[in-house]
C-alpha positions in Angstrom: -104.3 6.7 258.0 -106.5 4.0 256.1 -106.8 5.2 252.6 -109.7 3.4 251.8 -111.5 6.1 254.2 -110.9 8.9 251.7 -113.8 9.7 249.9 -113.9 9.2 246.2 -114.2 13.1 245.3 -110.7 13.6 247.0 -108.2 15.4 244.9 -105.4 13.3 243.7 -102.5 15.5 244.9 -103.8 14.9 248.4 -103.6 11.1 247.9 -100.1 11.3 246.7 -99.3 13.5 249.7 -100.7 10.9 252.4 -99.0 7.8 250.4 -95.5 9.9 250.4 -95.9 10.4 254.2 -96.7 6.9 254.9 -93.5 5.3 252.8 -91.6 7.9 254.9 -92.8 6.8 258.5 -91.7 3.2 257.2 -88.5 4.2 256.5 -87.4 6.3 259.2 -88.9 3.9 261.9 -88.4 0.6 260.4 -85.6 0.2 257.6 -83.3 2.9 258.9 -83.1 1.2 262.6 -82.9 -2.5 261.0 -79.8 -1.1 259.0 -78.3 0.3 262.0 -78.7 -2.6 264.2 -77.6 -5.2 260.9 -74.8 -2.7 259.4 -72.1 -5.2 259.5 -74.3 -8.0 257.9 -75.6 -5.8 255.1 -71.7 -4.7 254.6 -70.5 -8.6 254.0 -73.7 -9.1 251.6 -72.3 -5.8 249.6 -68.6 -6.8 249.4 -68.8 -10.7 249.0 -72.1 -12.0 247.8 -72.9 -8.8 245.0 -69.6 -9.1 243.1 -70.0 -13.3 243.5 -73.7 -13.0 241.6 -71.8 -10.7 239.3 -69.0 -13.2 238.3 -71.5 -15.7 237.9 -73.5 -13.9 235.5 -70.2 -13.0 233.4 -69.2 -16.5 233.2 -72.4 -18.2 232.0 -73.7 -15.3 229.9 -73.3 -16.2 226.3 -70.1 -14.8 224.6 -70.5 -13.0 221.0 -68.5 -14.2 218.1 -65.2 -12.1 217.3 -64.9 -11.5 213.7 -61.7 -10.7 211.8 -62.1 -8.6 208.9 -60.2 -7.3 205.7 -60.8 -5.3 202.9 -60.2 -5.9 199.5 -57.7 -3.6 198.1 -56.9 -2.6 194.5 -52.8 -2.0 193.9 -49.7 -3.4 192.4 -49.0 -6.8 193.3 -45.9 -8.5 193.2 -45.1 -12.0 193.3 -41.6 -13.2 195.1 -40.1 -16.6 196.4 -38.3 -15.7 199.7 -35.6 -17.9 201.5 -32.6 -17.1 203.9 -29.7 -16.1 201.7 -26.0 -16.6 202.7 -22.9 -14.8 201.1 -20.4 -16.9 199.5 -17.2 -16.6 197.9 -17.3 -17.9 194.2 -15.2 -16.5 191.2 -15.5 -19.5 188.9 -18.8 -19.4 187.1 -20.0 -22.0 184.9 -22.3 -21.0 182.1 -24.3 -23.1 179.8 -27.4 -22.9 177.6 -30.7 -23.6 178.9 -31.8 -25.7 176.1 -29.8 -27.9 173.2 -29.1 -26.6 169.9 -26.6 -26.2 167.1 -23.9 -23.2 167.8 -24.5 -20.2 165.7 -21.6 -18.2 167.1 -19.2 -18.0 169.6 -18.2 -14.5 170.2 -15.2 -14.6 172.9 -11.8 -16.1 173.5 -10.1 -17.6 176.6 -8.7 -14.8 178.4 -11.4 -12.0 177.1 -12.2 -9.7 179.6 -16.1 -9.3 179.4 -18.6 -6.8 181.1 -22.1 -7.7 182.8 -24.8 -8.6 180.8 -22.5 -8.8 177.3 -23.5 -11.7 174.9 -21.0 -14.3 174.9 -22.2 -17.1 172.5 -25.6 -18.2 170.9 -27.4 -20.8 169.4 -29.0 -20.8 165.4 -31.7 -18.7 166.4 -33.4 -17.5 163.0 -36.8 -18.9 163.4 -37.0 -17.6 166.9 -35.8 -14.4 165.7 -38.6 -14.3 162.8 -41.4 -15.1 165.8 -40.0 -12.1 167.9 -40.1 -9.8 164.9 -43.9 -11.2 163.9 -44.9 -10.7 167.6 -43.8 -7.4 167.3 -45.4 -6.6 164.4 -48.7 -8.3 165.5 -48.6 -6.0 168.6 -48.0 -2.9 166.5 -50.9 -3.8 164.6 -53.1 -4.4 167.6 -51.8 -1.1 169.5 -52.8 0.7 166.3 -56.3 -0.6 166.1 -56.7 0.0 169.9 -55.8 3.5 169.0 -57.8 4.3 166.3 -61.0 2.8 168.6 -60.3 5.2 171.0 -59.9 8.2 169.0 -63.0 7.5 167.1 -64.0 7.7 163.3 -62.4 10.7 161.7 -65.1 13.1 159.6 -63.4 12.2 156.4 -63.4 8.3 157.1 -67.4 9.3 157.3 -67.5 10.8 154.2 -65.4 8.3 152.2 -67.5 5.7 153.7 -70.6 7.6 152.1 -69.2 8.1 149.0 -68.5 4.4 148.9 -72.2 3.6 149.6 -73.1 6.1 146.9 -71.1 4.1 144.5 -72.3 0.8 145.5 -76.1 2.4 145.2 -75.4 3.8 141.4 -73.9 0.4 140.6 -76.9 -1.5 141.7 -79.0 0.9 140.0 -77.2 0.6 136.7 -77.5 -3.3 137.1 -80.8 -3.4 137.3 -81.1 -0.7 134.3 -79.6 -3.6 132.2 -81.5 -6.6 133.6 -84.8 -4.9 132.9 -83.4 -3.6 129.3 -82.4 -7.4 128.3 -85.5 -8.4 130.1 -87.4 -6.2 127.7 -85.3 -7.0 124.7 -86.0 -11.0 125.2 -89.5 -10.4 125.5 -89.8 -8.0 122.0 -87.1 -11.1 120.2 -89.6 -13.7 121.1 -92.6 -12.0 120.0 -90.5 -11.1 116.7 -89.8 -14.7 116.5 -93.5 -15.7 116.9 -94.7 -13.6 114.6 -91.8 -14.2 112.0 -91.7 -17.9 112.3 -95.7 -18.2 112.2 -95.9 -20.1 108.7 -92.5 -22.3 109.6 -94.2 -23.4 112.5 -97.7 -24.2 110.9 -95.7 -25.8 108.0 -93.5 -27.9 110.6 -97.1 -29.1 112.5 -98.3 -30.1 109.5 -95.2 -31.5 108.2 -94.7 -33.8 111.4 -98.2 -35.1 111.4 -98.1 -35.9 107.2 -94.4 -37.9 107.9 -95.2 -40.1 110.9 -98.9 -41.3 109.3 -96.9 -42.4 106.3 -94.1 -44.0 108.4 -96.8 -45.6 110.3 -98.6 -46.7 107.3 -95.1 -48.3 105.6 -94.4 -49.7 109.2 -97.8 -51.6 109.2 -96.9 -53.0 105.6 -94.0 -54.2 106.6 -95.8 -56.1 109.7 -97.8 -58.0 107.2 -94.7 -59.0 105.5 -93.3 -60.8 108.8 -96.8 -62.5 109.2 -96.5 -64.3 106.3 -96.6 -68.0 107.2 -94.0 -69.2 104.9 -91.8 -66.5 105.6 -92.1 -67.4 109.5 -91.2 -71.0 108.5 -88.1 -70.5 106.8 -86.9 -67.8 109.2 -87.6 -70.0 112.1 -85.8 -72.7 110.6 -82.6 -70.8 109.0 -82.3 -68.1 111.6 -84.6 -67.8 114.5 -82.7 -65.6 116.7 -82.2 -62.9 114.4 -85.5 -63.4 113.0 -86.6 -62.8 116.4 -84.7 -59.6 117.5 -85.9 -57.8 114.5 -89.3 -58.7 115.5 -88.4 -57.0 118.4 -87.2 -54.1 116.5 -90.1 -53.6 114.4 -92.6 -53.7 117.3 -90.2 -51.0 119.3 -90.3 -49.0 116.2 -93.9 -49.0 115.7 -94.5 -48.5 119.2 -92.3 -45.2 119.0 -94.1 -43.7 115.9 -97.3 -44.2 117.4 -96.2 -42.2 120.7 -95.1 -39.4 118.2 -98.5 -39.5 116.8 -100.0 -39.6 120.1 -98.5 -36.8 121.7 -98.0 -34.6 118.7 -99.2 -31.1 119.6 -102.3 -30.0 117.7 -100.3 -26.5 117.2 -96.9 -25.7 117.7 -97.1 -22.5 120.5 -93.5 -21.5 119.3 -90.5 -22.4 117.0 -88.5 -24.1 119.8 -91.6 -26.6 120.2 -91.6 -27.2 116.6 -88.0 -27.6 116.3 -88.0 -30.0 119.3 -90.7 -31.8 118.0 -89.3 -32.3 114.6 -86.1 -33.7 116.1 -88.2 -36.5 117.4 -90.2 -37.4 114.7 -87.2 -37.7 112.6 -85.7 -40.1 115.4 -88.3 -42.2 115.3 -88.1 -42.2 111.1 -84.5 -42.8 111.4 -85.4 -46.1 113.6 -88.0 -46.8 111.1 -85.4 -46.7 108.1 -82.7 -48.9 110.0 -85.2 -51.2 110.8 -86.2 -52.0 107.2 -82.8 -52.1 106.2 -82.1 -54.6 108.7 -85.0 -56.5 107.8 -84.4 -56.4 103.8 -80.9 -57.6 104.1 -82.3 -60.3 106.7 -84.9 -61.6 104.0 -82.2 -61.3 100.9 -79.8 -63.3 102.5 -82.2 -66.0 104.2 -81.9 -69.4 102.2 -85.0 -70.9 100.8 -87.1 -73.3 102.6 -90.2 -75.8 101.3 -92.9 -73.7 100.1 -90.9 -70.4 100.4 -89.5 -70.1 97.2 -87.4 -67.7 95.2 -90.6 -66.0 93.8 -91.7 -65.4 97.4 -88.4 -63.7 98.4 -88.4 -61.6 95.4 -92.0 -60.6 96.3 -91.4 -59.4 99.6 -87.8 -57.8 98.5 -89.8 -55.3 96.5 -92.4 -54.4 99.4 -89.6 -54.0 102.1 -87.8 -51.8 99.2 -90.9 -49.5 98.3 -92.0 -49.0 102.0 -88.0 -48.4 102.4 -88.0 -45.7 99.8 -91.7 -44.0 101.4 -89.8 -43.9 105.0 -86.6 -42.5 103.3 -88.7 -39.5 101.5 -90.5 -38.8 104.9 -87.2 -38.5 106.7 -85.9 -36.3 103.7 -88.6 -34.3 104.0 -88.6 -33.9 108.1 -84.9 -33.2 107.2 -85.6 -30.1 105.0 -88.4 -28.7 107.3 -86.0 -28.6 110.3 -83.3 -27.2 108.5 -85.7 -24.5 106.9 -87.4 -23.7 110.4 -83.6 -23.7 112.1 -82.1 -21.5 109.5 -84.9 -18.9 109.8 -84.5 -19.1 113.9 -80.9 -19.0 114.2 -80.8 -15.4 114.0 -83.4 -15.0 116.8 -81.5 -17.9 118.9 -78.2 -15.7 118.9 -80.0 -12.6 119.8 -82.1 -14.3 122.6 -79.3 -15.9 123.7 -77.5 -12.8 124.1 -80.2 -11.5 125.6 -80.3 -14.1 128.3 -76.7 -14.1 129.0 -77.2 -10.2 129.9 -79.8 -11.1 132.0 -78.0 -13.6 134.1 -75.0 -11.6 134.2 -77.0 -8.4 135.4 -78.7 -10.4 137.9 -76.0 -11.7 139.3 -74.5 -8.0 139.4 -77.6 -7.2 141.3 -77.0 -9.9 144.1 -73.3 -8.9 144.5 -74.2 -4.9 144.7 -77.1 -5.9 147.1 -74.5 -7.7 149.3 -72.0 -5.0 148.5 -74.4 -2.0 149.6 -75.8 -3.7 152.8 -72.2 -4.2 153.8 -71.0 -0.7 153.2 -74.3 0.7 154.9 -73.3 -1.5 158.0 -69.7 0.0 157.9 -71.1 3.7 157.4 -73.7 2.9 160.6 -70.7 1.5 162.5 -68.6 4.4 161.6 -71.2 7.2 162.7 -71.7 5.4 166.0 -68.3 5.0 166.9 -66.7 1.8 169.1 -68.5 0.5 172.0 -66.6 0.2 175.2 -67.0 -3.8 174.9 -65.3 -3.4 171.7 -62.1 -1.3 173.1 -62.0 -3.6 175.8 -61.9 -6.6 173.7 -59.4 -4.9 171.6 -57.3 -4.3 174.6 -57.4 -7.5 175.6 -55.8 -8.3 172.0 -53.2 -6.1 172.7 -52.1 -7.4 175.9 -52.2 -11.0 174.5 -50.0 -9.6 171.6 -48.0 -8.3 174.3 -47.6 -11.4 176.2 -46.9 -13.3 172.9 -43.9 -11.0 172.4 -42.4 -11.4 175.9 -42.9 -15.4 175.2 -41.2 -15.2 172.0 -38.4 -13.2 173.7 -38.0 -15.7 176.2 -37.5 -18.2 173.9 -35.0 -16.3 172.0 -33.1 -15.4 175.2 -32.7 -18.9 176.3 -30.4 -19.6 172.9 -27.9 -16.5 174.1 -25.4 -17.0 176.8 -24.7 -13.7 178.7 -22.0 -12.9 181.4 -24.3 -12.9 184.7 -21.2 -10.2 186.0 -18.2 -8.8 184.7 -15.1 -10.7 184.7 -12.8 -12.8 182.4 -13.5 -16.1 180.2 -11.5 -18.7 181.3 -12.7 -21.9 179.5 -14.8 -22.0 176.1 -16.3 -25.5 175.5 -18.1 -24.6 172.3 -17.6 -24.7 168.6 -19.6 -22.9 165.8 -22.0 -25.7 164.4 -21.4 -28.7 166.9 -24.6 -29.8 168.9 -24.9 -28.7 172.2 -26.7 -32.0 173.1 -23.4 -33.7 173.4 -22.4 -31.8 176.6 -22.8 -33.8 179.8 -24.9 -32.8 182.7 -21.7 -32.1 184.6 -20.1 -29.8 181.7 -20.6 -26.3 181.2 -20.3 -24.5 177.9 -18.2 -21.8 179.2 -16.4 -20.7 182.6 -15.4 -17.3 183.5 -13.8 -15.8 186.9 -15.9 -12.8 188.0 -14.9 -10.0 189.2 -16.6 -9.7 192.2 -16.0 -12.8 194.5 -19.4 -12.4 196.4 -22.2 -14.1 195.4 -25.6 -15.2 197.4 -26.9 -18.8 197.8 -30.3 -19.4 198.4 -32.4 -23.0 198.8 -35.4 -22.7 197.4 -38.3 -25.4 197.8 -39.6 -27.3 195.4 -43.1 -25.9 195.1 -41.3 -22.4 194.2 -38.4 -23.2 191.9 -40.8 -23.4 188.9 -41.2 -19.6 189.6 -37.4 -18.6 189.4 -36.0 -17.8 186.0 -32.4 -16.7 184.9 -31.6 -13.0 185.1 -34.8 -12.1 187.4 -34.2 -9.7 189.8 -33.9 -10.0 193.4 -32.6 -8.1 196.7 -31.2 -9.2 200.3 -31.9 -7.5 203.6 -28.5 -8.6 205.4 -28.8 -8.8 209.2 -25.5 -7.0 209.1 -26.8 -3.9 207.0 -30.6 -4.0 208.7 -31.6 -0.7 206.9 -29.9 -1.2 203.4 -31.6 -3.5 201.0 -28.8 -4.9 198.5 -29.9 -5.3 194.8 -29.2 -9.0 192.8 -29.9 -10.7 189.8 -30.4 -14.6 189.5 -27.7 -16.3 187.6 -27.5 -19.9 188.3 -30.1 -22.5 188.9 -29.2 -25.8 190.0 -30.8 -28.5 187.9 -31.0 -31.3 190.5 -32.1 -31.1 194.1 -30.1 -30.6 197.5 -30.9 -32.6 200.6 -31.4 -29.3 202.7 -32.3 -30.4 206.6 -34.1 -33.6 205.1 -36.2 -31.6 202.4 -35.5 -31.5 199.2 -34.3 -27.9 198.1 -32.9 -26.4 194.8 -30.2 -24.1 194.9 -30.1 -20.8 193.2 -27.1 -18.5 193.1 -27.3 -14.4 192.8 -25.0 -11.9 191.6 -24.7 -8.6 192.9 -24.4 -6.0 190.1 -21.1 -4.4 191.5 -18.5 -5.0 194.4 -19.2 -4.1 198.0 -15.9 -3.8 200.3 -18.2 -4.1 203.2 -19.6 -7.7 202.6 -18.3 -10.5 204.4 -18.2 -14.3 203.9 -21.2 -15.8 205.8 -23.2 -13.0 206.1 -27.1 -13.8 206.2 -30.2 -12.4 205.6 -33.9 -12.6 204.2 -33.3 -12.6 200.0 -36.5 -12.6 198.0 -36.5 -13.3 194.4 -39.0 -10.9 192.1 -40.9 -13.6 189.8 -43.9 -11.7 188.8 -46.0 -8.8 188.8 -49.5 -7.6 188.1 -50.6 -3.9 187.7 -53.5 -2.3 189.3 -55.5 -5.4 190.3 -57.7 -6.3 193.3 -56.3 -8.2 196.0 -57.2 -10.1 199.3 -55.3 -12.0 202.1 -54.5 -15.4 201.0 -55.9 -17.1 204.3 -59.4 -15.5 203.5 -59.5 -17.7 200.7 -61.3 -21.4 201.2 -61.8 -24.4 198.8 -65.4 -25.9 199.0 -66.3 -29.7 198.9 -66.6 -29.3 195.0 -62.9 -27.9 194.5 -63.9 -24.2 194.0 -62.3 -21.0 195.5 -64.9 -19.0 198.1 -64.7 -16.4 200.4 -67.0 -15.5 203.2 -68.9 -11.9 203.6 -71.0 -10.5 205.8 -74.5 -9.9 204.1 -77.4 -8.7 206.3 -75.6 -9.7 209.6 -75.2 -13.0 208.0 -72.0 -14.8 207.0 -72.5 -15.9 203.4 -70.1 -17.7 200.9 -69.2 -16.3 197.6 -67.1 -18.3 194.6 -64.3 -16.4 193.3 -61.5 -16.9 190.9 -58.1 -16.3 192.0 -54.7 -15.4 190.2 -51.2 -14.9 191.3 -50.0 -15.2 195.0 -48.5 -12.4 195.6 -45.8 -10.9 198.4 -47.1 -10.4 202.0 -49.7 -13.7 201.6 -52.3 -11.4 199.2 -53.8 -13.3 196.2 -55.0 -11.6 193.1 -58.8 -12.0 192.6 -59.4 -12.1 188.9 -63.6 -12.4 189.5 -66.2 -12.6 192.5 -64.7 -9.7 194.4 -64.7 -6.0 194.1 -62.3 -3.3 195.2 -63.3 -2.1 198.6 -65.3 -5.1 199.4 -65.2 -6.5 203.3 -64.3 -10.1 203.8 -63.9 -12.6 206.6 -60.8 -13.4 207.8 -61.5 -15.3 211.2 -64.5 -15.9 213.3 -63.5 -16.5 216.8 -66.4 -18.0 218.9 
């Protein structure tokens, strides 16, 4: 049937039916007969070629990388040092102090029976005991402050603080009132002084001006004497140096008087200025008087010369005497006026000084009370607001630090004490009270004892782990002979020098059992471990997830948006089972990448 001859208006169902019939006819009369004739060939193709094609697709198809993940967990983390332990027989124990010092007390004698952990001897350790006491006190103080922060401020404490604020406000108000009162009193006193001393001030002004004029006139007259030609020749011949010095002194005196006249106020504004100016005028008058006196002495003692005769000298002496009297009168008048105004103002000065002192004291009090009030108000606000979480965390950190300091102090103190690691009998004592232990050779021991239990465990610890091992640390061993039982132990000895073990330098550590077990046999071995450190409630991840980048920083890899990214972290203690403490950088529950297999 030719579909092209189907009219356009034929229904779609009719067209579909015709196409179906055509396909069925092709399948029935062409394809099925071919399959019957070639069924062997088709079978070979199906069994061999198709699986081969599928195999090729599987081989050359790109593989997806396999990613091994782990989750950051939060729990307690224990650090251990592990090695193979062997049960040995060693009754004879050698004990010594881990540090040198002066022996304080030997508590046992040879032949004494001792119990486990019994104190046998100790060094002088008073300072270390004081350190422990101080550390305990610091811990108690910090713990009390933490408790106070957590409990919050009590209502009565707030009331007390509010009362303190009100007290400071009252004190500040009182200080301000005192200051204002002193200031007002000072103004009144100054007004009263100006009014009461007005006449004295006017007199002082006119007196200063009048006496300065007299002094200047006297000095001008003296200047005429020194300009006499006969006197100049005689003085230059007899005493030229002294005469030159007198001339300079005279010039300076005249200059001082002229300056006082020039800057003398037309009217003094108050009595203090009047006293100040009178003192300046008096200084100038005294200097002028001194100048004339020296000039008189110079002329009186000068030898006569040519036309400078006895008559000339007497005339000059008379002139100097007259002017000296004039200046002395002026000086006396100034002193009298100065004393009068000082006496009149003395009472006012005392009262004004008292008022000024009160002002200065109250002003200092105001500043002190203002600062104290601000502090008390801040304390009140702080008490009402309560402690912030960051403050509690900071205080908790201080408590932890104090606890660590206490443990450190106790550890130092414990290093000065020898204790019996196990029960037994003391066989030798190499210590005497007061002697220095530094005299003992490294091969000598302070004490020897025979243990009650003959069995110990010996293990050899790698050089990298030996710094973690300390005396009296606890541990355990899983003996192969008793696979379902764990035996507790405690570190009793650490060799100070390394031992070659299978070509590797290791350190021998000996541990003691807490009690004798008759099942133990010499030579038994097992996995031994020493508990060297502990972290409570920390985030930790497998140690193999931690890498070091080119900068030396610790990093881990995580998946973010289906991409591998690196994150910087800060690690802490390495724990049992290969886990590592994460101090910062990873939170509990986060997924990290351990391994990517291509």
